[in-house]
DSSP file (Angstrom, degrees, kcal/mol; ACC not computed):
  #  RESIDUE AA STRUCTURE BP1 BP2  ACC     N-H-->O    O-->H-N    N-H-->O    O-->H-N    TCO  KAPPA ALPHA  PHI   PSI    X-CA   Y-CA   Z-CA
    1    1 A M              0   0    0      0, 0.0     2,-0.0     0, 0.0     0, 0.0   0.000 360.0 360.0 360.0 137.8   14.3   54.9   46.1
    2    2 A S    >   -     0   0    0      1,-0.1     3,-1.1     2,-0.0     6,-0.1  -0.302 360.0-113.7 -80.7 164.2   11.7   52.5   47.5
    3    3 A E  T 3  S+     0   0    0      1,-0.2    -1,-0.1    -2,-0.0     5,-0.0   0.812 113.6  48.5 -64.0 -33.2   12.2   50.1   50.4
    4    4 A S  T 3  S+     0   0    0      3,-0.0    -1,-0.2    45,-0.0    -2,-0.0   0.235  78.1 135.0 -97.2  14.7   11.8   47.0   48.2
    5    5 A S    X   -     0   0    0     -3,-1.1     3,-1.7     1,-0.1    44,-0.4  -0.385  58.7-134.4 -64.6 136.4   14.1   48.0   45.4
    6    6 A P  T 3  S+     0   0    0      0, 0.0    44,-2.6     0, 0.0    45,-0.3   0.725 106.2  59.1 -64.2 -19.9   16.4   45.2   44.2
    7    7 A Q  T 3  S+     0   0    0     42,-0.2     2,-0.1    41,-0.2    -2,-0.1   0.543  79.0 116.4 -85.0  -6.3   19.3   47.8   44.3
    8    8 A M  S <  S-     0   0    0     -3,-1.7    41,-2.2     1,-0.1    42,-0.2  -0.414  72.7-116.0 -66.0 132.9   18.8   48.4   48.0
    9    9 A R  B     -A   48   0A   0     39,-0.2    39,-0.3    -2,-0.1     2,-0.3  -0.399  29.5-132.4 -68.3 145.7   21.8   47.4   50.1
   10   10 A V        -     0   0    0     37,-1.9     2,-0.2    -2,-0.1    -1,-0.1  -0.687  11.1-132.5-102.5 155.4   21.2   44.5   52.6
   11   11 A S     >  -     0   0    0     -2,-0.3     4,-2.0     1,-0.1     5,-0.2  -0.492  28.9-105.8 -96.6 170.0   22.1   44.3   56.2
   12   12 A D  H  > S+     0   0    0      1,-0.2     4,-2.4     2,-0.2     5,-0.2   0.867 121.7  57.3 -61.2 -36.4   23.8   41.5   58.1
   13   13 A A  H  > S+     0   0    0      2,-0.2     4,-2.2     1,-0.2    -1,-0.2   0.892 105.9  48.8 -64.2 -39.4   20.5   40.7   59.7
   14   14 A E  H  > S+     0   0    0      2,-0.2     4,-2.1     1,-0.2    -1,-0.2   0.898 111.2  49.8 -67.2 -39.9   18.8   40.3   56.2
   15   15 A R  H  X S+     0   0    0     -4,-2.0     4,-2.4     1,-0.2    -2,-0.2   0.910 111.8  49.0 -62.6 -41.2   21.7   38.0   55.1
   16   16 A E  H  X S+     0   0    0     -4,-2.4     4,-2.4     2,-0.2    -2,-0.2   0.869 108.1  53.8 -66.8 -37.6   21.3   36.0   58.3
   17   17 A R  H  X S+     0   0    0     -4,-2.2     4,-2.0     2,-0.2    -1,-0.2   0.925 111.5  44.9 -63.5 -44.3   17.5   35.7   57.8
   18   18 A V  H  X S+     0   0    0     -4,-2.1     4,-2.5     2,-0.2    -2,-0.2   0.895 111.9  52.8 -66.1 -40.1   18.0   34.3   54.3
   19   19 A A  H  X S+     0   0    0     -4,-2.4     4,-2.2     2,-0.2    -2,-0.2   0.898 108.9  50.0 -61.7 -40.4   20.7   31.9   55.6
   20   20 A A  H  X S+     0   0    0     -4,-2.4     4,-2.2     2,-0.2    -1,-0.2   0.900 110.1  50.5 -64.9 -40.4   18.3   30.7   58.3
   21   21 A M  H  X S+     0   0    0     -4,-2.0     4,-2.4     1,-0.2    -2,-0.2   0.914 109.8  50.4 -62.8 -42.2   15.6   30.1   55.6
   22   22 A L  H  X S+     0   0    0     -4,-2.5     4,-2.3     1,-0.2    -2,-0.2   0.896 108.6  52.2 -63.2 -40.0   18.1   28.2   53.5
   23   23 A R  H  X S+     0   0    0     -4,-2.2     4,-2.5     2,-0.2    -1,-0.2   0.915 109.4  50.1 -61.6 -42.7   19.1   26.0   56.5
   24   24 A D  H  X S+     0   0    0     -4,-2.2     4,-1.8     1,-0.2    -2,-0.2   0.928 112.2  46.4 -61.7 -45.5   15.4   25.2   57.1
   25   25 A H  H  <>S+     0   0    0     -4,-2.4     5,-2.5     1,-0.2     6,-0.8   0.850 111.5  52.2 -67.2 -33.7   14.9   24.2   53.5
   26   26 A F  H ><5S+     0   0    0     -4,-2.3     3,-1.1     4,-0.2    -1,-0.2   0.918 109.7  49.0 -65.7 -43.4   18.0   22.1   53.5
   27   27 A E  H 3<5S+     0   0    0     -4,-2.5    -2,-0.2     1,-0.3    -1,-0.2   0.818 108.9  53.4 -65.5 -31.0   16.8   20.3   56.7
   28   28 A Q  T 3<5S-     0   0    0     -4,-1.8    -1,-0.3    -5,-0.2    -2,-0.2   0.499 119.7-111.1 -84.0  -3.7   13.5   19.7   55.0
   29   29 A G  T < 5S+     0   0    0     -3,-1.1    -3,-0.2    -4,-0.3    -2,-0.1   0.600  84.7 118.7  89.4  12.2   15.2   18.1   52.0
   30   30 A R  S   <S+     0   0    0     -5,-2.5     2,-0.4    -6,-0.2    -4,-0.2   0.726  75.0  44.7 -81.8 -20.9   14.5   20.7   49.4
   31   31 A L  S    S-     0   0    0     -6,-0.8    -2,-0.2    -5,-0.1     2,-0.1  -0.965  76.2-140.3-124.3 139.0   18.2   21.5   48.8
   32   32 A D     >  -     0   0    0     -2,-0.4     4,-2.7     1,-0.1     5,-0.2  -0.373  39.1 -92.7 -86.4 176.8   21.0   19.0   48.4
   33   33 A D  H  > S+     0   0    0      1,-0.2     4,-2.6     2,-0.2     5,-0.2   0.921 123.1  45.0 -57.3 -49.8   24.5   19.6   50.0
   34   34 A D  H  > S+     0   0    0      1,-0.2     4,-2.3     2,-0.2    -1,-0.2   0.922 115.5  46.3 -64.0 -44.5   26.0   21.3   46.9
   35   35 A E  H  > S+     0   0    0      2,-0.2     4,-2.5     1,-0.2     5,-0.2   0.906 113.2  50.1 -66.2 -40.7   23.1   23.6   46.2
   36   36 A F  H  X S+     0   0    0     -4,-2.7     4,-2.8     1,-0.2     5,-0.2   0.942 111.9  47.3 -61.4 -48.0   22.7   24.5   49.9
   37   37 A N  H  X S+     0   0    0     -4,-2.6     4,-2.3    -5,-0.2    -2,-0.2   0.897 112.8  49.0 -62.8 -40.5   26.4   25.4   50.2
   38   38 A A  H  X S+     0   0    0     -4,-2.3     4,-2.1    -5,-0.2    -1,-0.2   0.920 114.7  44.4 -65.3 -43.5   26.4   27.5   47.0
   39   39 A R  H  X S+     0   0    0     -4,-2.5     4,-2.4     2,-0.2    -2,-0.2   0.895 112.5  51.7 -69.0 -39.1   23.3   29.4   48.0
   40   40 A L  H  X S+     0   0    0     -4,-2.8     4,-2.0    -5,-0.2    -2,-0.2   0.917 110.4  48.6 -64.1 -42.2   24.5   29.9   51.6
   41   41 A E  H  X S+     0   0    0     -4,-2.3     4,-1.4    -5,-0.2    -1,-0.2   0.912 112.0  49.4 -62.4 -42.3   27.8   31.3   50.2
   42   42 A S  H  X S+     0   0    0     -4,-2.1     4,-0.8     1,-0.2    -2,-0.2   0.861 107.6  55.6 -65.1 -34.7   25.9   33.6   47.9
   43   43 A A  H >< S+     0   0    0     -4,-2.4     3,-0.7     1,-0.2    -1,-0.2   0.926 109.5  44.9 -64.3 -43.8   23.7   34.8   50.7
   44   44 A Y  H 3< S+     0   0    0     -4,-2.0    -1,-0.2     1,-0.2    -2,-0.2   0.752 115.4  48.4 -73.2 -22.4   26.7   35.9   52.8
   45   45 A E  H 3< S+     0   0    0     -4,-1.4    -1,-0.2    -5,-0.2    -2,-0.2   0.525  85.3 121.7 -90.5  -6.4   28.3   37.6   49.8
   46   46 A A    <<  +     0   0    0     -4,-0.8   -31,-0.1    -3,-0.7     3,-0.1  -0.274  34.5 178.1 -63.1 140.3   25.1   39.4   48.8
   47   47 A R        +     0   0    0      1,-0.2   -37,-1.9   -38,-0.1     2,-0.3   0.671  65.6  30.4-108.9 -32.3   25.3   43.2   48.6
   48   48 A T  B >> S-A    9   0A   0    -39,-0.3     4,-1.1     1,-0.1     3,-0.8  -0.792  81.3-109.2-127.9 167.9   21.8   44.0   47.5
   49   49 A R  H 3> S+     0   0    0    -41,-2.2     4,-2.4   -44,-0.4     3,-0.2   0.833 118.2  63.2 -64.6 -31.4   18.2   42.6   47.8
   50   50 A G  H 34 S+     0   0    0    -44,-2.6    -1,-0.3   -42,-0.2   -43,-0.1   0.789 100.8  52.3 -62.9 -27.4   18.4   41.7   44.2
   51   51 A D  H <4 S+     0   0    0     -3,-0.8     4,-0.3   -45,-0.3    -1,-0.2   0.817 113.1  44.0 -75.6 -31.4   21.3   39.4   45.1
   52   52 A L  H >X S+     0   0    0     -4,-1.1     3,-1.3    -3,-0.2     4,-0.7   0.838  97.8  71.6 -83.0 -34.5   19.2   37.7   47.8
   53   53 A E  H >X S+     0   0    0     -4,-2.4     4,-1.1     1,-0.3     3,-1.0   0.865  94.8  51.0 -55.8 -44.7   15.9   37.2   46.0
   54   54 A P  H 34 S+     0   0    0      0, 0.0     4,-0.4     0, 0.0    -1,-0.3   0.731  98.8  69.0 -68.1 -17.3   17.0   34.5   43.6
   55   55 A L  H <4 S+     0   0    0     -3,-1.3    -2,-0.2    -4,-0.3    -3,-0.1   0.796 119.1  16.5 -71.6 -26.9   18.4   32.4   46.5
   56   56 A T  H X< S+     0   0    0     -3,-1.0     3,-1.7    -4,-0.7    -1,-0.2   0.339  95.7 103.3-123.9   3.6   14.9   31.7   47.9
   57   57 A G  T 3< S+     0   0    0     -4,-1.1    -2,-0.1     1,-0.3    -1,-0.1   0.777  85.5  45.3 -61.8 -28.9   12.6   32.6   45.0
   58   58 A D  T 3  S+     0   0    0     -4,-0.4    -1,-0.3     2,-0.1    -2,-0.1   0.268  99.8  86.8 -98.8  11.7   12.0   28.9   44.1
   59   59 A L  S <  S-     0   0    0     -3,-1.7    -3,-0.0     1,-0.0   -37,-0.0  -0.876  84.0-108.0-112.0 143.5   11.4   27.8   47.7
   60   60 A P        -     0   0    0      0, 0.0     3,-0.1     0, 0.0    -2,-0.1  -0.334  18.6-131.9 -68.0 150.8    8.0   28.0   49.5
   61   61 A E  S    S+     0   0    0      1,-0.2     2,-0.3     2,-0.0    -2,-0.0   0.830  91.3  23.3 -72.5 -31.3    7.6   30.6   52.2
   62   62 A R  S    S-     0   0    0      5,-0.0     2,-0.5     0, 0.0    -1,-0.2  -0.977  90.2-103.5-136.2 152.8    6.1   28.0   54.6
   63   63 A D    >   -     0   0    0     -2,-0.3     3,-1.5     1,-0.2     4,-0.3  -0.582  19.7-152.9 -77.2 121.7    6.4   24.3   54.9
   64   64 A L  G >  S+     0   0    0     -2,-0.5     3,-0.9     1,-0.3    -1,-0.2   0.682  90.7  72.4 -69.2 -16.6    3.3   22.5   53.6
   65   65 A A  G 3  S+     0   0    0      1,-0.2    -1,-0.3     4,-0.0     4,-0.1   0.754  96.6  51.1 -68.1 -22.0    4.0   19.6   55.9
   66   66 A H  G <  S+     0   0    0     -3,-1.5    -1,-0.2     2,-0.1    -2,-0.2   0.490  86.9 100.0 -93.2  -4.1    3.0   21.8   58.8
   67   67 A V  S <  S-     0   0    0     -3,-0.9     5,-0.1    -4,-0.3    -3,-0.0  -0.668  87.5-103.3 -80.3 134.4   -0.3   22.9   57.3
   68   68 A P    >>  -     0   0    0      0, 0.0     4,-1.1     0, 0.0     3,-0.7  -0.229  25.9-119.8 -57.8 147.5   -3.2   20.8   58.7
   69   69 A V  H >> S+     0   0    0      1,-0.3     4,-1.2     2,-0.2     3,-0.7   0.872 112.1  57.8 -58.5 -40.6   -4.5   18.1   56.5
   70   70 A E  H 34 S+     0   0    0      1,-0.2     3,-0.3     2,-0.2    -1,-0.3   0.865 104.5  52.2 -59.4 -36.0   -8.0   19.7   56.3
   71   71 A A  H <4 S+     0   0    0     -3,-0.7    -1,-0.2     1,-0.2    -2,-0.2   0.765 104.9  56.2 -72.9 -24.4   -6.5   22.9   55.0
   72   72 A Q  H << S+     0   0    0     -4,-1.1    -1,-0.2    -3,-0.7    -2,-0.2   0.771  87.7  92.6 -78.2 -25.5   -4.7   21.0   52.2
   73   73 A R  S  < S-     0   0    0     -4,-1.2     2,-0.1    -3,-0.3     3,-0.1  -0.471  85.3-115.0 -69.4 135.0   -7.9   19.5   50.9
   74   74 A P        -     0   0    0      0, 0.0     2,-0.3     0, 0.0    -1,-0.1  -0.412  36.7-100.1 -67.1 146.8   -9.5   21.4   48.1
   75   75 A A        +     0   0    0     -4,-0.1     2,-0.3    -2,-0.1    -4,-0.0  -0.523  50.2 179.3 -69.3 127.6  -12.9   22.8   49.0
   76   76 A T        -     0   0    0     -2,-0.3    -3,-0.0    -3,-0.1    -1,-0.0  -0.865  41.0-120.2-126.7 162.6  -15.6   20.6   47.5
   77   77 A S        -     0   0    0     -2,-0.3    -1,-0.0     1,-0.1    -2,-0.0   0.645  44.6-125.3 -76.1 -13.4  -19.3   20.7   47.6
   78   78 A G  S    S+     0   0    0      1,-0.0     4,-0.3    66,-0.0     3,-0.2   0.491  87.9 100.6  83.1   2.3  -19.4   17.3   49.3
   79   79 A N     >  +     0   0    0      1,-0.2     4,-2.9     2,-0.1     5,-0.2   0.260  43.1 103.8-104.3  11.5  -21.7   16.0   46.6
   80   80 A G  H  > S+     0   0    0      1,-0.2     4,-2.1     2,-0.2    -1,-0.2   0.919  85.6  42.3 -61.0 -45.8  -19.1   14.1   44.5
   81   81 A A  H  > S+     0   0    0     -3,-0.2     4,-2.3     2,-0.2    -1,-0.2   0.883 115.2  50.6 -69.3 -37.9  -20.1   10.7   45.8
   82   82 A I  H  > S+     0   0    0     59,-0.4     4,-2.5    -4,-0.3    -2,-0.2   0.920 110.7  48.9 -65.6 -43.0  -23.8   11.5   45.5
   83   83 A T  H  X S+     0   0    0     -4,-2.9     4,-2.1     2,-0.2    -2,-0.2   0.909 111.9  48.8 -63.1 -42.3  -23.4   12.7   42.0
   84   84 A A  H  X S+     0   0    0     -4,-2.1     4,-2.2    -5,-0.2    -1,-0.2   0.898 111.8  49.4 -64.2 -40.1  -21.4    9.6   41.0
   85   85 A L  H  X S+     0   0    0     -4,-2.3     4,-2.6     2,-0.2    -2,-0.2   0.892 109.0  51.7 -67.8 -39.0  -24.1    7.4   42.6
   86   86 A R  H  X S+     0   0    0     -4,-2.5     4,-2.4     1,-0.2    -1,-0.2   0.905 110.0  50.4 -62.5 -39.9  -26.9    9.2   40.8
   87   87 A G  H  X S+     0   0    0     -4,-2.1     4,-2.2     2,-0.2    -2,-0.2   0.898 109.9  49.9 -64.0 -40.1  -25.0    8.6   37.5
   88   88 A A  H  X S+     0   0    0     -4,-2.2     4,-2.2     2,-0.2    -2,-0.2   0.911 111.5  48.1 -65.7 -42.3  -24.6    4.9   38.3
   89   89 A W  H  X S+     0   0    0     -4,-2.6     4,-2.6     2,-0.2    -2,-0.2   0.892 110.0  53.3 -64.2 -38.3  -28.3    4.6   39.1
   90   90 A G  H  X S+     0   0    0     -4,-2.4     4,-2.4     1,-0.2    -2,-0.2   0.910 109.5  47.7 -62.2 -41.9  -29.1    6.5   35.8
   91   91 A A  H  X S+     0   0    0     -4,-2.2     4,-2.8     2,-0.2     5,-0.3   0.899 111.0  52.3 -64.5 -40.1  -27.0    4.0   33.8
   92   92 A W  H  X S+     0   0    0     -4,-2.2     4,-2.4     1,-0.2     5,-0.2   0.930 111.0  46.5 -60.6 -46.7  -28.7    1.1   35.6
   93   93 A V  H  X S+     0   0    0     -4,-2.6     4,-2.0     2,-0.2    -2,-0.2   0.927 114.4  47.9 -62.7 -45.2  -32.1    2.4   34.7
   94   94 A G  H  X S+     0   0    0     -4,-2.4     4,-1.8     2,-0.2    -2,-0.2   0.935 114.2  44.2 -63.3 -48.0  -31.2    3.1   31.1
   95   95 A V  H  X S+     0   0    0     -4,-2.8     4,-2.3     1,-0.2    -1,-0.2   0.914 115.9  47.5 -64.4 -42.6  -29.5   -0.3   30.5
   96   96 A N  H  X S+     0   0    0     -4,-2.4     4,-2.5    -5,-0.3    -1,-0.2   0.805 107.2  56.2 -73.2 -27.3  -32.3   -2.2   32.2
   97   97 A A  H  X S+     0   0    0     -4,-2.0     4,-2.2    -5,-0.2    -1,-0.2   0.908 109.8  46.7 -65.6 -41.0  -35.0   -0.3   30.3
   98   98 A V  H  X S+     0   0    0     -4,-1.8     4,-2.4     2,-0.2    -2,-0.2   0.924 113.1  48.7 -65.5 -44.5  -33.4   -1.4   27.0
   99   99 A C  H  X S+     0   0    0     -4,-2.3     4,-2.6     1,-0.2    -2,-0.2   0.922 112.3  48.3 -61.6 -44.2  -33.1   -5.0   28.3
  100  100 A L  H  X S+     0   0    0     -4,-2.5     4,-3.0     1,-0.2    -1,-0.2   0.906 111.0  51.0 -62.7 -41.6  -36.8   -5.0   29.4
  101  101 A A  H  X S+     0   0    0     -4,-2.2     4,-2.6     2,-0.2     5,-0.2   0.910 111.0  48.3 -63.7 -41.7  -37.8   -3.5   26.0
  102  102 A I  H  X S+     0   0    0     -4,-2.4     4,-2.5     2,-0.2     5,-0.2   0.939 114.2  46.2 -63.0 -46.4  -35.9   -6.2   24.1
  103  103 A W  H  X S+     0   0    0     -4,-2.6     4,-2.5     1,-0.2    -2,-0.2   0.925 113.7  48.9 -61.4 -44.3  -37.4   -9.0   26.3
  104  104 A L  H  X S+     0   0    0     -4,-3.0     4,-2.7     2,-0.2     5,-0.2   0.914 112.6  47.1 -64.0 -43.9  -40.9   -7.5   25.9
  105  105 A V  H  X S+     0   0    0     -4,-2.6     4,-1.9     1,-0.2     6,-0.3   0.929 114.8  46.0 -64.1 -45.6  -40.7   -7.2   22.1
  106  106 A T  H  <>S+     0   0    0     -4,-2.5     6,-2.7    -5,-0.2     5,-1.1   0.870 115.1  47.7 -67.1 -35.0  -39.3  -10.7   21.7
  107  107 A Y  H ><5S+     0   0    0     -4,-2.5     3,-0.7    -5,-0.2    -2,-0.2   0.928 113.3  46.3 -69.7 -45.4  -41.9  -12.1   24.0
  108  108 A L  H 3<5S+     0   0    0     -4,-2.7    -2,-0.2     1,-0.2    -1,-0.2   0.795 113.3  49.0 -70.6 -27.6  -44.9  -10.3   22.4
  109  109 A T  T 3<5S-     0   0    0     -4,-1.9    -1,-0.2    -5,-0.2    -2,-0.2   0.538 112.0-119.0 -88.1  -5.8  -43.8  -11.2   18.9
  110  110 A G  T < 5S+     0   0    0     -3,-0.7    -3,-0.2    -4,-0.5    -4,-0.1   0.486  87.2 109.1  84.9   2.0  -43.3  -14.9   19.8
  111  111 A V  S   <S+     0   0    0     -5,-1.1    -4,-0.2    -6,-0.3     2,-0.1   0.858  77.2  41.9 -78.0 -36.1  -39.6  -14.9   19.0
  112  112 A G  S    S-     0   0    0     -6,-2.7     2,-0.1    -9,-0.1    -2,-0.0  -0.425  85.3-106.0-106.0 179.5  -38.5  -15.2   22.7
  113  113 A T        -     0   0    0      2,-0.2    -1,-0.1    -2,-0.1    -2,-0.1  -0.442  28.1-110.6 -99.5 175.9  -39.6  -17.1   25.7
  114  114 A A  S    S+     0   0    0     -2,-0.1    -1,-0.1     2,-0.1    -7,-0.1   0.548  79.2 119.7 -81.7  -8.2  -41.5  -15.9   28.8
  115  115 A Y        -     0   0    0      1,-0.1     2,-2.1     2,-0.0     3,-0.2  -0.418  68.0-133.2 -62.6 123.8  -38.3  -16.4   30.9
  116  116 A P    >   +     0   0    0      0, 0.0     3,-1.6     0, 0.0     4,-0.3  -0.437  41.1 160.6 -81.9  71.2  -37.4  -13.0   32.4
  117  117 A W  T >   +     0   0    0     -2,-2.1     3,-1.7     1,-0.3     4,-0.5   0.750  62.5  75.2 -63.2 -24.9  -33.7  -13.1   31.6
  118  118 A F  T >> S+     0   0    0      1,-0.3     4,-2.3    -3,-0.2     3,-0.8   0.736  82.4  69.4 -61.8 -21.8  -33.5   -9.3   32.0
  119  119 A L  H <> S+     0   0    0     -3,-1.6     4,-3.1     1,-0.2    -1,-0.3   0.785  89.4  62.3 -67.4 -25.7  -33.7   -9.8   35.8
  120  120 A W  H <4 S+     0   0    0     -3,-1.7    -1,-0.2    -4,-0.3     5,-0.2   0.740 109.2  41.7 -70.9 -21.8  -30.1  -11.3   35.6
  121  121 A V  H <> S+     0   0    0     -3,-0.8     4,-0.8    -4,-0.5    -2,-0.2   0.878 121.6  39.8 -84.4 -46.4  -28.9   -8.0   34.3
  122  122 A A  H  X S+     0   0    0     -4,-2.3     4,-2.3     3,-0.1     5,-0.2   0.890 109.9  58.4 -72.5 -40.9  -31.0   -5.8   36.7
  123  123 A G  H  X S+     0   0    0     -4,-3.1     4,-2.5     2,-0.2     5,-0.2   0.960 108.4  35.2 -61.9 -64.7  -30.7   -7.9   39.9
  124  124 A P  H  > S+     0   0    0      0, 0.0     4,-2.1     0, 0.0    -1,-0.2   0.912 121.4  47.9 -60.7 -42.6  -26.9   -8.2   40.7
  125  125 A W  H  X S+     0   0    0     -4,-0.8     4,-2.2     1,-0.2    -2,-0.2   0.908 112.6  49.9 -63.4 -42.0  -26.1   -4.7   39.5
  126  126 A G  H  X S+     0   0    0     -4,-2.3     4,-2.6     2,-0.2    -1,-0.2   0.877 108.2  52.8 -64.8 -38.6  -29.1   -3.3   41.4
  127  127 A V  H  X S+     0   0    0     -4,-2.5     4,-2.4     2,-0.2    -1,-0.2   0.920 109.6  48.8 -63.5 -43.1  -28.0   -5.1   44.6
  128  128 A V  H  X S+     0   0    0     -4,-2.1     4,-2.1     1,-0.2    -2,-0.2   0.926 113.8  46.1 -62.7 -44.7  -24.5   -3.6   44.3
  129  129 A L  H  X S+     0   0    0     -4,-2.2     4,-2.3     2,-0.2    -2,-0.2   0.879 111.1  52.7 -65.2 -37.8  -25.9   -0.1   43.8
  130  130 A L  H  X S+     0   0    0     -4,-2.6     4,-2.5     2,-0.2    -2,-0.2   0.917 108.8  49.5 -64.9 -42.6  -28.3   -0.5   46.6
  131  131 A C  H  X S+     0   0    0     -4,-2.4     4,-2.4     1,-0.2    -1,-0.2   0.907 111.5  49.6 -61.8 -41.3  -25.5   -1.5   49.0
  132  132 A G  H  X S+     0   0    0     -4,-2.1     4,-2.2     2,-0.2    -2,-0.2   0.881 110.9  49.7 -64.1 -38.3  -23.5    1.5   47.8
  133  133 A S  H  X S+     0   0    0     -4,-2.3     4,-2.3     2,-0.2    -2,-0.2   0.907 111.7  47.6 -67.3 -41.7  -26.4    3.8   48.4
  134  134 A I  H  X S+     0   0    0     -4,-2.5     4,-2.1     2,-0.2    -2,-0.2   0.907 112.3  50.1 -65.8 -41.4  -27.0    2.4   51.9
  135  135 A G  H  X S+     0   0    0     -4,-2.4     4,-1.2     2,-0.2    -2,-0.2   0.896 111.1  48.7 -63.3 -40.5  -23.3    2.8   52.7
  136  136 A L  H  <>S+     0   0    0     -4,-2.2     5,-2.8     1,-0.2     6,-0.3   0.900 110.9  50.1 -66.6 -40.6  -23.3    6.4   51.5
  137  137 A A  H ><5S+     0   0    0     -4,-2.3     3,-1.1     1,-0.2    -1,-0.2   0.870 107.0  55.2 -65.1 -35.8  -26.4    7.2   53.5
  138  138 A A  H 3<5S+     0   0    0     -4,-2.1    -1,-0.2     1,-0.3    -2,-0.2   0.797 106.3  51.7 -68.2 -27.5  -24.8    5.7   56.6
  139  139 A R  T 3<5S-     0   0    0     -4,-1.2     3,-0.5    -3,-0.2    -1,-0.3   0.400 125.4-100.6 -88.9   3.6  -21.8    8.0   56.2
  140  140 A G  T < 5 -     0   0    0     -3,-1.1    -3,-0.2    -4,-0.2    -2,-0.1   0.629  62.7 -72.1  89.7  13.4  -24.0   11.0   56.0
  141  141 A G  S   <S+     0   0    0     -5,-2.8     2,-0.5    -6,-0.2   -59,-0.4   0.423 113.0  91.8  86.9  -2.7  -23.9   11.5   52.2
  142  142 A N    >   -     0   0    0     -3,-0.5     3,-1.0    -6,-0.3   -63,-0.1  -0.910  46.6-175.4-131.5 107.4  -20.3   12.7   51.9
  143  143 A S  T 3  S+     0   0    0     -2,-0.5    -1,-0.1     1,-0.2   -64,-0.1   0.599  80.4  68.4 -75.5  -9.5  -17.6   10.1   51.4
  144  144 A G  T 3  S+     0   0    0    -66,-0.2     2,-0.3     2,-0.0    -1,-0.2   0.582  94.8  60.2 -86.8  -9.8  -14.9   12.7   51.7
  145  145 A T    <   -     0   0    0     -3,-1.0     2,-0.4    -6,-0.1    -3,-0.1  -0.882  66.9-149.7-119.9 152.4  -15.4   13.5   55.3
  146  146 A R        -     0   0    0     -2,-0.3     2,-0.3     2,-0.0    -3,-0.0  -0.944  15.8-130.6-118.6 139.0  -15.1   11.3   58.4
  147  147 A T              0   0    0     -2,-0.4    -7,-0.0     1,-0.1    -8,-0.0  -0.655 360.0 360.0 -86.8 146.5  -17.0   11.7   61.5
  148  148 A R              0   0    0     -2,-0.3    -1,-0.1     0, 0.0    -2,-0.0   0.415 360.0 360.0-105.4 360.0  -15.1   11.7   64.8
């Protein structure tokens, strides 16, 4: 019979180890009073490893609150903000190309005036994008990290 068999009898030390784990999870708020007491009683009554496993099977092995914040962040390429900004500039270019084409066609056919109304679309939007680009460049190109 192997060491990790669920039919393997448990020692007092193993019961105590599971009881200590349950106490930690209770203190961290993962278990309420009734659930903690029921699991603790089952831990002390356990005869085999198969009796102990379900008592902690739905609980994490280590507390994520103690893991450093940097380790909790998913690994990213750091280009998310740059990619979003490139997409915004692409939309700006596309929309303003259409506006310029409409203005140019209406002006050349005599239907519209010489007033460059398309600049009211391009100007404010372009200023906002330019400010965002400058801000991103000032932070080093990655909005997800902070310099210390």
